[in-house]
C-alpha positions, 0 to 999 in steps of 0.5 A: 510506489507505481511512481509513472501515475504520480500524478494519478495518484495526487489526483485519486487521493484527492478525490476517491475515498477507496482509493485514499484509504488502500493507500494509506493502509499500504504504505501504514502495512509498509511503515510496520513491516519495516519497524518489525524488519528493524526490531523496532515492533517485535511481530514474528517472521510469520507475523511479517510474511502475512502483513507483506502478503496483506500488503502485495495484495492491496498493491494489488488492488491499488494498482488496478484502480490506476489501470482503469483510471488512466484508460 
């Protein structure tokens, strides 16, 4: 996610607790979605779609933080 900001992500994860929480939550949702889609965890299509929407909102918020920090 956001390879062009790799160094900034590392820096923010070391100093910005809010960013770190959002980043970790995004990654957790991503793993949960993958597990549900592959049948490792149970989940309906509706639940998966809801998690994907939540993940996308987190990604948008993370991107906004990255853009602001890189300015």
